[in-house]
C-alpha positions as CSV (number, residue, x, y, z in Angstrom):
1,M,82.1,-56.9,-82.5
2,T,84.9,-55.9,-80.8
3,L,86.3,-52.2,-79.9
4,D,89.8,-51.6,-79.6
5,A,90.8,-50.3,-76.1
6,I,92.7,-47.2,-76.5
7,A,96.1,-46.4,-74.5
8,P,95.9,-43.7,-71.6
9,V,95.3,-40.3,-73.1
10,Q,96.4,-37.0,-72.3
11,P,93.7,-34.0,-71.6
12,D,91.9,-32.4,-74.5
13,S,94.1,-34.9,-77.0
14,Q,92.2,-36.8,-79.8
15,S,92.5,-40.6,-80.2
16,Q,90.9,-42.6,-83.0
17,L,88.8,-45.1,-82.1
18,A,88.3,-48.7,-84.2
19,A,85.7,-50.8,-84.1
20,R,85.6,-54.5,-85.9
21,V,82.9,-56.6,-86.8
22,Y,82.6,-60.2,-87.7
23,D,80.4,-62.5,-88.4
24,E,79.6,-66.0,-86.6
25,F,82.6,-67.5,-88.3
26,D,84.8,-64.7,-87.0
27,N,85.3,-63.4,-90.6
28,P,84.6,-59.2,-90.8
29,L,81.9,-58.2,-92.2
30,T,82.5,-55.6,-95.0
31,D,78.9,-55.1,-95.4
32,P,77.9,-51.4,-95.9
33,N,74.7,-51.8,-94.7
34,V,76.5,-52.4,-91.2
35,S,75.7,-49.4,-89.1
36,I,78.3,-48.4,-86.0
37,T,77.4,-45.6,-83.8
38,F,79.7,-44.3,-81.0
39,T,78.7,-42.7,-77.9
40,A,81.0,-41.3,-74.8
41,D,80.3,-40.6,-71.4
42,K,80.3,-37.0,-71.7
43,V,82.3,-36.9,-68.3
44,A,85.5,-38.3,-70.1
45,G,85.3,-36.3,-73.5
46,M,83.5,-36.8,-77.1
47,V,83.4,-38.9,-79.8
48,S,82.7,-38.0,-83.2
49,A,80.4,-39.9,-85.6
50,S,83.7,-41.4,-87.6
51,G,85.0,-42.4,-83.9
52,V,87.2,-39.4,-83.1
53,F,87.5,-39.4,-79.1
54,A,88.3,-36.0,-78.0
55,A,89.6,-36.4,-73.7
56,A,88.2,-34.3,-71.2
57,T,90.5,-32.6,-69.1
58,R,90.0,-34.0,-66.0
59,A,92.2,-36.9,-65.0
60,G,91.3,-40.0,-63.6
61,L,89.6,-43.8,-64.9
62,Y,86.2,-43.7,-66.7
63,E,84.6,-47.1,-67.0
64,N,83.0,-48.3,-69.6
65,A,83.6,-44.4,-71.2
66,L,83.2,-45.4,-74.9
67,T,80.2,-47.4,-76.5
68,V,79.7,-48.5,-79.6
69,D,76.5,-50.3,-81.1
70,V,76.1,-52.4,-84.3
71,V,73.3,-52.8,-86.3
72,H,73.3,-55.3,-88.9
73,G,69.6,-56.2,-90.2
74,D,67.8,-57.1,-86.8
75,V,70.9,-58.3,-85.0
76,A,72.4,-55.2,-83.1
77,R,75.4,-55.9,-80.7
78,S,76.9,-53.0,-78.3
79,T,80.8,-53.1,-76.4
80,S,82.2,-50.3,-73.9
81,I,85.6,-49.8,-73.2
82,D,87.3,-48.0,-70.3
83,V,88.8,-44.9,-70.7
84,I,92.0,-44.0,-68.9
85,I,93.0,-40.0,-69.2
86,I,96.5,-39.2,-67.8
87,H,98.3,-35.9,-66.3
88,G,99.5,-33.6,-68.9
89,A,103.1,-31.7,-68.6
90,L,104.2,-30.3,-65.8
91,D,102.6,-26.1,-65.8
92,H,102.6,-25.2,-62.7
93,V,103.0,-25.9,-58.7
94,A,100.7,-24.9,-55.3
95,V,102.0,-24.7,-52.2
96,I,100.1,-25.3,-49.1
97,P,99.8,-23.4,-47.0
98,D,101.4,-20.1,-49.6
99,S,101.2,-17.7,-46.3
100,V,101.8,-18.5,-42.6
101,N,101.6,-16.5,-39.5
102,V,103.8,-18.0,-36.8
103,E,105.9,-17.6,-33.8
104,V,110.1,-17.5,-33.5
105,G,112.0,-20.3,-33.6
106,S,108.7,-22.5,-34.0
107,F,108.3,-25.4,-36.9
108,Q,106.0,-25.3,-39.5
109,R,105.5,-27.9,-42.8
110,F,105.0,-27.1,-46.2
111,N,103.3,-29.1,-48.8
112,A,103.7,-28.6,-52.8
113,S,101.9,-30.7,-55.9
114,G,102.8,-30.0,-59.6
115,Y,99.6,-29.6,-61.8
116,D,99.2,-29.7,-65.3
117,A,97.6,-26.6,-67.6
118,H,94.2,-28.2,-66.3
119,G,94.9,-28.7,-62.9
120,N,95.2,-32.1,-62.7
121,S,97.7,-33.1,-59.9
122,I,101.0,-34.4,-61.3
123,P,101.9,-37.0,-58.3
124,D,105.4,-38.1,-59.8
125,A,106.7,-34.8,-60.0
126,V,110.1,-33.6,-58.1
127,I,109.9,-31.3,-55.3
128,S,112.8,-29.3,-53.6
129,W,112.5,-26.5,-51.2
130,Q,114.4,-23.4,-50.6
131,I,113.6,-20.6,-48.1
132,Q,115.2,-16.9,-47.5
133,E,118.1,-17.3,-45.1
134,D,116.6,-14.8,-42.6
135,A,113.6,-16.3,-42.6
136,G,114.4,-19.7,-41.4
137,V,115.9,-23.4,-43.0
138,I,114.0,-26.1,-44.5
139,N,114.8,-29.3,-45.6
140,A,113.8,-31.8,-48.4
141,D,110.7,-32.4,-47.3
142,G,109.5,-29.4,-47.2
143,E,109.5,-28.9,-42.6
144,A,110.6,-25.6,-42.1
145,T,112.3,-24.3,-38.3
146,I,111.6,-20.9,-38.8
147,S,114.3,-17.8,-37.3
148,T,114.1,-15.9,-34.6
149,E,114.2,-12.9,-36.1
150,A,110.7,-11.5,-36.2
151,G,109.2,-9.8,-39.6
152,E,107.2,-10.6,-42.8
153,F,109.5,-12.2,-45.4
154,T,107.1,-12.2,-48.4
155,D,107.8,-15.3,-50.9
156,S,110.5,-16.5,-48.6
157,V,110.0,-19.6,-48.9
158,T,110.0,-21.5,-53.0
159,A,108.8,-25.0,-53.9
160,T,110.3,-26.0,-57.3
161,A,108.8,-28.9,-59.0
162,R,110.8,-30.5,-61.5
163,L,109.3,-33.3,-64.2
164,G,111.2,-34.5,-67.4
165,S,113.0,-31.6,-68.5
166,D,109.9,-29.3,-67.5
167,S,109.9,-27.1,-64.4
168,A,108.0,-24.9,-62.2
169,S,108.0,-22.8,-58.8
170,A,105.7,-21.1,-56.6
171,K,106.2,-19.4,-53.5
172,A,105.1,-19.0,-49.9
173,S,105.1,-15.9,-47.7
174,V,106.5,-16.3,-43.6
175,I,105.2,-13.8,-41.0
176,V,107.1,-14.8,-38.0
177,K,105.9,-12.7,-34.6
178,P,108.0,-11.9,-31.6
179,S,107.6,-15.0,-28.3
180,S,106.8,-13.3,-25.4
181,L,107.8,-10.6,-22.9
182,H,111.4,-10.8,-22.1
183,S,112.9,-7.6,-21.5
184,V,112.5,-3.9,-21.0
185,R,114.8,-1.4,-20.9
186,L,115.4,2.4,-21.1
187,S,118.4,4.9,-22.5
188,D,121.0,4.3,-19.9
189,S,120.6,8.2,-19.1
190,I,118.4,10.7,-20.7
191,E,120.0,14.1,-20.7
192,L,118.2,17.3,-20.7
193,S,118.6,20.8,-20.1
194,A,116.7,22.7,-17.2
195,G,113.5,24.2,-18.4
196,G,113.9,22.8,-21.7
197,S,111.5,21.4,-23.9
198,P,109.6,18.3,-22.9
199,A,111.1,14.6,-24.4
200,Q,109.2,11.5,-24.8
201,I,111.0,8.8,-23.1
202,E,111.0,5.3,-25.1
203,A,110.7,2.0,-23.4
204,I,112.5,-0.9,-25.5
205,V,110.5,-4.0,-24.9
206,T,111.8,-7.2,-26.7
207,D,111.4,-11.0,-26.5
208,E,114.0,-13.3,-25.6
209,Y,116.0,-12.7,-29.1
210,G,115.7,-9.1,-29.4
211,N,112.9,-8.4,-30.8
212,L,110.7,-5.5,-30.4
213,L,107.1,-5.9,-28.7
214,T,104.2,-3.6,-29.3
215,D,101.5,-5.7,-27.4
216,V,103.0,-4.9,-24.2
217,A,101.1,-2.2,-21.6
218,I,103.6,0.5,-20.3
219,A,103.0,2.1,-17.0
220,W,105.7,5.0,-16.0
221,E,106.6,6.8,-12.9
222,S,108.4,9.4,-11.6
223,V,110.5,8.0,-8.4
224,D,111.8,11.5,-8.3
225,G,110.1,14.8,-8.8
226,T,113.2,17.0,-8.5
227,P,114.3,16.5,-12.0
228,G,111.0,16.8,-13.3
229,S,107.2,15.8,-14.4
230,L,106.4,12.8,-16.2
231,S,103.1,12.5,-18.1
232,P,101.1,8.7,-18.1
233,Q,102.3,8.8,-21.9
234,G,106.1,8.9,-20.7
235,L,106.3,12.4,-22.0
236,F,108.7,14.1,-19.6
237,T,109.3,17.4,-18.7
238,P,112.8,18.9,-17.1
239,G,112.8,20.6,-13.9
240,N,114.8,24.2,-13.2
241,V,117.1,22.3,-11.0
242,A,120.3,21.0,-12.2
243,G,121.5,17.9,-11.6
244,V,122.3,14.1,-11.7
245,F,118.9,12.0,-10.6
246,S,119.7,8.3,-10.4
247,G,117.0,5.9,-11.5
248,A,114.8,9.1,-11.6
249,I,112.1,7.1,-13.8
250,L,110.7,3.7,-13.6
251,V,108.7,1.7,-16.3
252,T,106.9,-1.3,-15.7
253,A,106.2,-3.6,-18.8
254,N,103.0,-6.0,-18.5
255,Q,102.3,-9.1,-20.3
256,G,99.8,-11.4,-19.0
257,E,100.9,-12.5,-16.1
258,V,104.5,-11.3,-16.3
259,A,105.5,-7.6,-15.2
260,L,109.3,-6.4,-16.0
261,V,110.9,-3.1,-14.1
262,A,113.6,-1.1,-15.8
263,T,115.0,2.6,-14.5
264,T,117.2,5.3,-15.8
265,T,119.2,8.3,-14.9
266,V,118.4,11.6,-15.4
267,T,120.7,14.0,-15.8
268,V,119.5,17.9,-16.0
269,S,122.2,20.2,-17.3
270,P,122.0,24.0,-16.9
271,G,120.8,26.4,-19.6
272,A,122.2,29.0,-21.5
273,V,124.4,31.3,-20.0
274,E,122.8,34.1,-17.9
275,K,124.9,35.8,-15.5
276,V,128.4,35.7,-14.7
277,Y,129.9,35.9,-11.8
278,I,133.4,36.7,-10.7
279,A,135.7,36.4,-7.6
280,P,137.5,38.4,-5.9
281,T,135.1,40.9,-6.6
282,D,137.3,43.9,-5.0
283,L,140.9,43.6,-4.9
284,S,143.9,46.1,-3.3
285,I,147.0,44.7,-4.8
286,G,150.6,46.0,-4.2
287,M,152.9,46.7,-7.5
288,E,153.9,43.7,-9.4
289,M,152.3,41.4,-7.5
290,R,149.7,38.6,-8.8
291,Q,146.3,37.4,-8.0
292,R,143.7,35.2,-9.7
293,F,140.8,35.6,-10.6
294,V,137.9,32.9,-11.5
295,A,134.2,33.6,-13.4
296,V,131.4,31.3,-13.4
297,G,128.3,31.3,-15.0
298,S,125.1,30.5,-14.5
299,D,121.4,29.8,-16.4
300,E,118.1,31.6,-15.7
301,F,117.4,29.2,-12.4
302,G,120.9,30.3,-10.9
303,N,122.6,26.5,-11.6
304,R,126.0,27.0,-12.2
305,I,128.1,26.7,-15.1
306,S,131.9,26.2,-14.3
307,D,133.1,25.2,-17.4
308,V,132.2,28.7,-19.4
309,R,135.0,30.3,-21.9
310,V,136.4,33.2,-19.7
311,N,137.8,36.1,-21.9
312,W,139.8,38.3,-19.4
313,I,139.7,41.7,-19.9
314,V,141.7,44.7,-18.0
315,D,143.4,47.7,-19.1
316,A,147.0,48.0,-19.6
317,E,147.8,50.6,-16.8
318,A,147.1,48.4,-14.5
319,G,148.7,45.3,-15.3
320,V,148.5,42.0,-17.3
321,I,145.8,39.2,-17.2
322,D,146.5,35.9,-18.9
323,V,143.8,33.2,-20.4
324,T,143.4,31.3,-17.1
325,G,142.5,34.7,-15.0
326,Q,146.2,35.0,-13.6
327,F,146.5,38.9,-13.1
328,T,149.7,40.5,-12.4
329,A,149.8,44.2,-11.3
330,S,151.7,47.4,-13.2
331,T,153.9,49.5,-11.6
332,T,151.1,52.4,-12.0
333,P,149.0,52.7,-8.9
334,G,145.4,53.8,-9.6
335,N,142.0,52.0,-9.6
336,Y,141.0,49.8,-12.4
337,T,138.4,47.5,-13.3
338,V,139.2,43.3,-14.3
339,E,136.3,42.6,-16.5
340,A,135.3,38.7,-17.0
341,K,133.3,38.0,-20.3
342,V,131.3,35.7,-21.0
343,N,129.8,34.4,-25.0
344,G,126.2,34.8,-24.2
345,L,123.3,33.1,-26.5
346,G,123.9,34.5,-30.0
347,E,127.3,35.2,-31.2
348,S,126.9,39.2,-30.6
349,D,125.7,38.9,-27.4
350,A,128.3,39.1,-24.4
351,I,127.8,38.4,-20.9
352,S,130.3,40.3,-18.1
353,A,131.1,40.5,-14.5
354,N,133.6,43.0,-13.0
355,S,136.2,43.1,-10.5
356,S,137.4,46.6,-8.6
357,V,141.0,46.5,-8.6
358,T,143.4,49.0,-6.8
359,V,147.4,49.0,-7.3
360,E,148.3,50.6,-4.3
361,P,152.2,52.3,-4.3
362,D,155.1,50.1,-2.6
363,R,155.4,51.3,1.3
364,L,158.6,51.3,3.1
365,A,158.0,51.3,7.0
366,F,160.7,51.9,9.9
367,I,160.5,52.4,13.3
368,S,162.8,55.0,15.8
369,N,163.3,54.9,18.8
370,R,165.2,58.3,19.1
371,N,162.8,60.0,21.6
372,D,163.6,58.4,25.2
373,N,163.1,54.8,24.0
374,Q,159.6,55.7,22.5
375,L,159.0,54.0,19.2
376,D,158.3,56.1,16.3
377,I,157.0,54.3,12.9
378,Y,157.6,55.9,10.0
379,V,155.8,55.0,6.2
380,M,157.6,56.5,3.4
381,H,155.1,55.9,-0.2
382,F,157.2,55.6,-3.2
């Protein structure tokens, strides 16, 4: 007797078994009393009484997995054949690892395999690779050189498997961590108003590629206490003295054995105008003569504000004054007031300072020596 071998089968497929029975002279037996029974190793699949074999889903070589038993009278014979289950059509791809957490500029190897619907590996599937541009570069073997830009690049690596006309893809994610401490810096200059609200100073700590670092210990120090006060958390409260304070704030960044420092300049500007000063404050001037007035402001702490916009006001009888404070006296003698007015915090607010101006009449003086060489001075007012 013989049991015909079957060709390699795909998972979950069916094949008809053929058992042939012969007499001692190799003639086929057609006696209906010949009993034929098929059995299968259940790991390889199942077989019906009529010899229909249903393959299991796991690919592999199953030795002597199918058996046929033949009984004719008191004669019994048995034979077995191997079963080969091959993979099915390409169904999906798996990437290993499917997520990595790596440092900037490092190397990472990815692997991928194609599988059929039952999870059987397909070694002959052709794999190609792609990676998101800002995540790095990858070659045909899945070897990636990671970007120097830190960040989370979700589904940035793609593996595509092809088998014949079938294709399938899978993705992997890359988390790129910054490298070690390389630089710390503060703003080039911090500008605040005298007596103003506190401001949080930010230290910018980066690796060699400019990626921000968060796992760094920061220590703050106020080198010069004049411009204000500094909390251990970098909260700066400006003082009352206006000025430019070079290197007033120092920050130290520590990571392991590496310590870097940076300083910055603090500029405390005067606050809003609270008072105006005018000069001269008292002036006596001849008719049609000229005098320049100047005005400056100060904030509530007495810090000078020299660039205030002044509105100059004078009685027309006293003379005229231009936008620069240049006063030209009239020809009408008398006592007058020059006012320097500066806008305050609100549009309707104004702060003023006054100067007293006396426009004096012209005087003509002459000397007489008519009395025995004694000199007399005569003054005439016009």
